[in-house]
C-alpha positions in Angstrom: 0.0 0.6 -0.4 1.2 3.5 -1.1 1.7 4.5 3.1 5.1 7.0 2.0 2.0 9.1 1.2 0.2 11.6 4.0 -3.7 10.6 3.2 -6.5 11.7 5.4 -9.9 10.0 5.4 -12.8 12.7 6.2 -16.2 12.1 7.0 -19.1 14.4 8.5 -21.6 12.8 11.0 -24.9 13.2 13.4 -26.6 10.5 14.3 -24.4 7.4 13.6 -23.6 5.7 16.2 -25.1 1.8 14.5 -22.2 3.0 12.2 -19.6 4.9 13.2 -17.3 2.4 15.1 -17.6 -0.3 11.6 -16.6 2.3 9.8 -13.3 3.1 11.8 -11.7 0.4 12.2 -12.5 -0.5 8.1 -11.2 2.1 7.0 -7.7 1.6 9.7 -8.3 -2.4 7.5 -7.9 -0.7 3.9 -5.9 2.0 4.8 -3.6 1.1 7.5 -1.1 4.5 7.3 -4.1 6.4 6.7 -4.9 9.3 9.0 -8.9 9.5 10.0 -10.8 12.9 10.8 -14.7 13.0 11.5 -16.5 16.6 11.7 -19.4 15.5 15.0 -22.5 18.2 14.6 -23.4 17.2 18.1 -25.0 14.5 17.8 -28.5 13.6 19.9 -27.3 9.7 19.4 -23.8 10.7 20.7 -22.0 9.5 18.0 -19.4 11.9 19.2 -18.9 10.2 22.7 -17.7 7.2 20.5 -15.1 8.4 18.2 -14.2 9.4 21.5 -13.7 5.9 22.9 -12.3 4.7 20.4 -9.6 7.4 20.1 -8.4 5.7 23.6 -7.7 2.9 21.5 -5.8 3.8 18.0 -3.4 6.6 16.6 -4.4 9.3 14.3 -7.9 9.7 14.7 -9.7 13.0 14.7 -12.5 14.7 15.8 -13.6 17.9 16.0 -16.8 18.9 17.5 -19.1 21.5 16.2 -21.9 23.1 18.7 -24.9 22.2 16.6 -25.6 21.3 13.0 -23.3 23.3 10.4 -24.6 22.0 7.4 -22.3 19.4 5.1 -20.6 21.8 2.9 -19.2 23.6 5.9 -18.1 20.6 7.8 -16.2 19.4 4.0 -14.4 22.8 3.6 -13.0 22.3 7.2 -11.5 19.5 6.6 -10.4 20.3 3.2 -8.5 23.8 4.8 -7.3 21.0 8.1 -5.6 18.5 4.8 -4.0 21.8 3.5 -2.8 22.5 7.1 -1.4 19.7 7.9 0.4 19.6 4.7 -1.7 16.4 3.5 -1.0 14.7 -0.1 -4.5 13.2 -0.2 -7.8 13.8 1.0 -10.3 11.5 0.4 -14.2 12.8 1.9 -16.6 9.6 2.1 -20.4 9.3 3.9 -20.8 7.2 7.2 -23.7 5.7 6.4 -21.7 2.7 4.4 -22.9 3.7 1.3 -19.7 4.0 0.4 -17.1 0.8 0.6 -14.2 1.7 2.3 -12.9 -1.4 0.0 -12.5 1.2 -2.5 -10.6 3.5 -0.6 -7.4 1.8 -1.9 -8.7 2.5 -5.7 -9.0 5.9 -5.2 -4.9 6.1 -3.9 -3.8 4.7 -6.7 -5.9 6.7 -8.7 -4.9 9.5 -6.7 -1.4 9.1 -7.4 -2.4 10.2 -11.1 -5.7 12.5 -11.6 -6.1 15.4 -8.8 -9.6 14.8 -8.9 -11.4 10.9 -8.4 -14.8 10.9 -8.3 -16.2 7.7 -6.8 -19.5 6.9 -10.0 -22.6 4.9 -9.5 -23.7 5.7 -13.4 -20.5 4.7 -15.5 -20.0 1.0 -16.2 -18.4 -0.9 -13.6 -20.7 1.3 -11.1 -23.8 0.5 -9.4 -26.7 2.3 -7.8 -28.3 0.2 -4.9 -31.2 2.7 -3.9 -34.8 1.4 -5.2 -37.9 3.1 -6.2 -38.0 7.2 -6.1 -34.8 8.0 -4.8 -33.4 5.8 -6.9 -35.5 7.7 -10.0 -34.6 10.7 -8.9 -30.8 10.3 -8.6 -30.6 9.4 -12.4 -32.9 11.9 -13.7 -31.3 14.7 -11.6 -27.1 13.6 -12.3 -28.2 13.2 -16.4 -30.1 16.8 -15.9 -27.8 18.1 -14.4 -24.8 17.2 -17.2 -27.4 18.2 -19.7 -27.6 21.8 -18.0 -24.2 21.9 -16.9 -22.8 20.8 -20.3 -19.5 19.1 -18.5 -18.6 14.9 -19.5 -19.5 12.9 -16.3 -22.4 11.3 -14.6 -21.8 12.0 -11.3 -22.0 15.2 -9.7 -24.1 13.8 -6.4 -21.9 11.0 -4.5 -19.2 12.5 -1.6 -17.1 9.8 -2.4 -14.3 11.7 -3.6 -10.2 11.8 -3.5 -8.4 15.5 -4.0 -4.9 15.4 -4.7 -3.8 18.0 -2.9 -0.5 19.1 -4.6 -1.9 19.0 -7.4 -4.4 21.1 -6.4 -3.5 24.2 -6.2 -4.9 26.8 -7.5 -8.5 25.2 -6.3 -10.4 26.1 -2.8 -12.8 24.5 -2.0 -14.5 27.4 -0.3 -14.8 29.0 -3.4 -18.0 27.4 -3.8 -21.5 29.5 -2.5 -23.5 26.6 -2.9 -25.5 25.1 0.4 -26.3 20.9 1.9 -25.7 18.5 -0.3 -26.0 21.1 -4.0 -22.6 22.0 -3.0 -21.2 18.6 -4.5 -23.0 19.8 -7.6 -20.7 23.0 -7.0 -17.6 21.3 -6.3 -17.5 19.5 -9.4 -18.2 22.8 -11.3 -15.8 24.6 -9.1 -13.5 22.5 -10.5 -14.5 22.8 -14.5 -14.4 26.5 -14.4 -10.9 25.9 -13.4 -10.1 23.1 -15.3 -9.8 20.3 -13.8 -9.6 17.3 -15.2 -12.1 14.7 -12.8 -11.4 11.1 -13.1 -14.3 8.8 -12.1 -14.1 5.5 -10.5 -16.7 3.1 -10.3 -18.3 3.0 -7.2 -21.3 0.4 -5.6 -23.2 2.5 -4.1 -25.3 1.3 -1.4 -28.4 1.8 0.1 -28.3 2.3 4.5 -29.1 -1.1 6.6 -28.6 1.4 9.7 -29.8 4.7 11.2 -32.1 7.3 9.3 -31.7 9.1 6.2 -31.0 12.7 6.1 -31.6 14.2 3.3 -34.9 16.7 3.1 -36.8 16.4 0.0 -36.1 20.6 0.6 -32.4 19.8 -1.1 -33.8 18.8 -4.5 -35.8 21.8 -4.9 -32.4 24.0 -3.5 -30.0 21.7 -6.2 -32.8 22.5 -8.7 -33.3 25.5 -8.6 -29.3 26.2 -8.3 -28.5 24.4 -11.3 -30.9 26.3 -13.2 -29.0 29.2 -11.8 -25.8 28.0 -12.9 -27.4 27.3 -16.1 -28.5 30.7 -17.2 -25.8 32.3 -16.5 -23.3 30.6 -18.1 -25.3 33.6 -21.1 -24.6 36.3 -19.2 
């Protein structure tokens, strides 16, 4: 395994007590030399306390506890700034609910050796999305609509399973992404495209969570649609 690189694996948590311990140990199993950063938004179920206990057992586990739910976008920006400040080579971001398989982490690392940005994609050959019903339909149609209106030739815009090669992204700043909430992930791709940074898609199997509750509010779909329409018309003015 590529242990000459400083690797930071980040996830944001809110009420993930049923998943977080196994996730931490699975990350360490697949990337033994990595540092794990968890930003917890004062989870009422005690996720942060569980992480604090695990810190006593393993090295290179960082916990940032925030006073309240402050959003995915701000958590990801903190993680990016932390990776830059601490001079990490690679930053990988992922969900805490096992929708992103930690077994793919070494593949992301291999691709980051040659690419500035790696994106785990459900919608390329070899990828799969195991959601069902209306959620699957909205995800598929949503990503197709984003591709069509943005004119960006990739197939996945909305998963957070991503790798950043910090040194190859010297002229890129995640803090310039203005979108909030789940639109932030789409907005990150737009910002990369604006800076003419290539995106490497690799196939992932996106698993539907088996423990805990999905926290995507229906309002987020409307917000993402609004941001996409604004982005589309901004291209002409």
